[in-house]
C-alpha positions, -999 to +999 in steps of 0.1 A: +276+058-301+267+094-307+265+087-345+240+059-340+219+082-318+221+109-345+212+084-372+183+072-351+172+108-344+175+117-381+155+086-389+129+095-363+127+131-375+122+119-411+094+095-400+077+124-380+082+147-410+066+121-433+037+116-409+032+154-406+033+157-444+007+130-448-016+146-421-011+180-437-022+165-471-052+149-455-062+181-437-057+202-469-077+178-489-106+179-464-105+217-463-105+218-501-135+195-503-154+215-477-147+247-497-159+230-528-191+220-511-196+255-497-191+270-532-217+246-546-241+255-517-235+292-524-241+288-562-273+268-555-285+295-532-277+322-558-294+302-585-326+299-563-326+336-556-322+343-593-351+321-602-373+338-576-363+372-588-369+362-624-404+349-614-412+382-597-400+402-627-420+381-651-451+386-629-446+424-629-440+424-667-472+404-672-491+429-650-477+458-669-486+442-703-521+436-691-524+472-679-511+485-712-535+463-731-564+477-711-552+513-716-548+508-754-583+492-756-597+522-738-578+546-760-589+528-792-625+529-780-623+567-773-608+573-807-636+553-823-662+574-803-645+606-814-648+596-850-685+587-846-691+621-828-673+639-857-695+622-882-727+631-862-716+667-859-710+669-896-744+655-903-760+680-879-741+708-896-754+696-929-790+694-917-788+729-901-773+744-933-800+728-954-830+735-931-820+768-916-795+781-942-769+787-915-733+777-922-716+766-889-682+758-905 
């Protein structure tokens, strides 16, 4: 009789062990799936942040380019004015030298 009980106990233990293994597999699978979903959510969040950051950087670069363009235009205008002023001064010197006989060079 004790051997039948032992066989039945062993059989019951094996059934319980099999059920526990199945439940463990289901739980691990569910946890794994949840982790995958969380990773995807994290990656989507990071991607959205990168897009926002890229947009802000591009706006700042555009503003910088606009500022540089305006500065270069002003600089070019000033250089053009300086050339015109030099020409005018040279003409004035020529007229003063011809009319008054004074060399200002």
